[in-house]
C-alpha positions as CSV (number, residue, x, y, z in Angstrom):
1,M,10.0,-32.4,40.3
2,T,9.1,-28.5,41.7
3,L,7.1,-26.3,39.2
4,E,7.2,-23.1,38.9
5,R,3.7,-21.0,38.2
6,D,5.3,-19.5,34.9
7,A,6.4,-23.2,33.8
8,I,2.8,-24.2,34.1
9,P,1.4,-23.6,30.7
10,A,4.6,-25.4,28.8
11,R,4.1,-27.8,31.1
12,V,0.6,-28.4,30.1
13,S,1.8,-28.1,26.9
14,E,3.8,-31.2,26.8
15,L,1.1,-33.1,28.2
16,L,-1.3,-32.1,25.7
17,D,1.4,-32.5,22.4
18,R,2.6,-29.0,22.5
19,R,-0.8,-27.4,21.8
20,P,-0.8,-23.9,22.5
21,V,-1.3,-22.9,25.7
22,R,-1.5,-19.4,27.9
23,W,-2.6,-18.0,31.0
24,G,-5.8,-16.6,30.5
25,E,-6.5,-13.3,29.0
26,M,-10.2,-13.2,29.6
27,A,-12.0,-9.6,29.5
28,C,-14.4,-10.8,32.1
29,D,-14.1,-11.4,35.9
30,F,-15.3,-14.6,37.7
31,D,-13.4,-16.5,40.6
32,G,-10.4,-18.5,39.3
33,R,-9.9,-16.2,36.7
34,D,-6.0,-16.0,37.7
35,R,-6.2,-19.5,37.8
36,T,-7.6,-19.9,34.0
37,L,-5.3,-21.8,31.3
38,E,-6.2,-21.5,27.6
39,V,-5.8,-24.6,25.8
40,F,-5.5,-23.8,21.6
41,D,-6.2,-26.0,18.8
42,A,-8.7,-28.2,20.8
43,D,-11.2,-29.5,18.7
44,A,-14.6,-30.6,21.0
45,H,-14.6,-34.2,20.3
46,E,-10.6,-34.3,21.8
47,Q,-11.6,-32.4,24.8
48,R,-11.9,-35.2,27.5
49,D,-8.9,-37.0,26.7
50,L,-6.8,-34.2,27.1
51,L,-8.4,-33.5,31.0
52,R,-7.3,-36.9,31.1
53,R,-3.9,-36.6,30.1
54,L,-3.6,-34.1,32.8
55,R,-5.1,-36.0,35.3
56,P,-1.9,-37.7,37.0
57,V,-0.2,-34.2,37.2
58,R,-3.9,-31.9,37.8
59,S,-3.1,-32.0,41.8
60,Q,0.8,-31.2,41.6
61,L,-0.8,-27.8,38.9
62,D,-3.4,-26.8,41.1
63,E,-0.7,-26.5,44.0
64,T,1.5,-24.5,42.0
65,A,-1.3,-22.6,40.6
66,G,-2.5,-21.3,44.1
67,G,-6.3,-23.4,43.9
68,P,-7.9,-25.6,41.0
69,L,-7.4,-24.8,37.5
70,V,-9.9,-23.8,35.2
71,I,-9.4,-25.0,31.8
72,V,-10.6,-23.3,28.7
73,F,-10.4,-24.6,25.7
74,H,-10.3,-23.4,21.7
75,T,-11.3,-25.1,18.8
76,R,-9.0,-25.3,16.1
77,A,-11.5,-23.1,13.8
78,E,-11.8,-20.7,16.6
79,S,-8.0,-20.1,17.3
80,R,-7.5,-19.7,14.1
81,R,-9.9,-16.9,13.4
82,L,-10.0,-15.0,16.7
83,Y,-6.3,-15.9,18.1
84,A,-4.1,-16.3,14.9
85,D,-1.7,-14.2,16.1
86,V,-1.3,-16.4,19.7
87,V,-1.4,-20.0,18.3
88,D,1.6,-18.9,15.6
89,G,3.7,-17.3,17.7
90,W,3.5,-20.5,20.5
91,Y,4.3,-23.1,16.7
92,R,7.3,-20.2,16.3
93,K,8.7,-20.7,19.7
94,V,8.4,-24.4,19.7
95,L,9.5,-24.7,16.5
96,A,12.8,-22.5,17.4
97,E,12.9,-25.1,20.8
98,L,13.0,-28.2,18.8
99,V,15.7,-26.7,15.7
100,A,17.7,-25.7,18.8
101,Q,17.9,-28.6,20.3
102,W,18.2,-30.5,17.1
103,I,21.4,-28.4,16.4
104,D,23.3,-29.4,20.0
105,E,22.8,-32.8,19.6
106,R,25.9,-35.3,19.7
107,A,26.6,-35.9,15.7
108,D,28.3,-38.7,16.7
109,T,25.4,-40.4,17.8
110,D,25.2,-41.4,13.9
111,P,27.4,-43.5,12.0
112,P,29.9,-41.4,10.7
113,V,29.9,-39.9,6.4
114,D,33.0,-40.4,5.0
115,V,33.8,-37.8,1.8
116,G,34.5,-41.3,-0.5
117,D,30.8,-42.5,0.5
118,I,28.6,-39.6,-1.4
119,E,28.6,-40.6,-5.4
120,P,29.4,-37.4,-7.4
121,L,26.3,-36.0,-9.2
122,R,26.3,-36.2,-12.5
123,L,23.7,-34.1,-14.9
124,R,23.3,-36.0,-18.1
125,G,22.9,-33.5,-21.0
126,A,25.2,-30.7,-18.5
127,A,27.2,-28.0,-20.6
C-alpha cells in the first residue's frame, strides 16, 4: 500500500483509536520539525503503548515523511486546555465520516422490516 505524506496523520489516527493527529505547528525550530506529528488526547500512561502500535508501520511512515518521524503527545487535559479547537474540529470530521459511511451502508444486510411487524403506539388517557 502506497501512502502519501498528506495521509500520514489520518493513518496514524486510525492506528491510535482515531485520536486527533496533525502535522506539528510549533513555533520553535529543531531538526525534524517538518516531520513532527502531534498526537492529542494521549495521557502519559498510554503513550508507550501508542508508540508500540505504530511500530509495524513505522518504517513506511518514516520513508513517506522523508525521514524519522518526531511524535509529540499532548495529554487529554492539555489537549482540551490549549488545543480545544483542534480536538473538537477533528472529532467533528471523524463523526461526519462515520455518519457518511453509515448512510452508505447497504440496507439489505439487516432483515427487512415490514410495516405489519410494527406495533401501533397507543397512549393511555390521550385525548
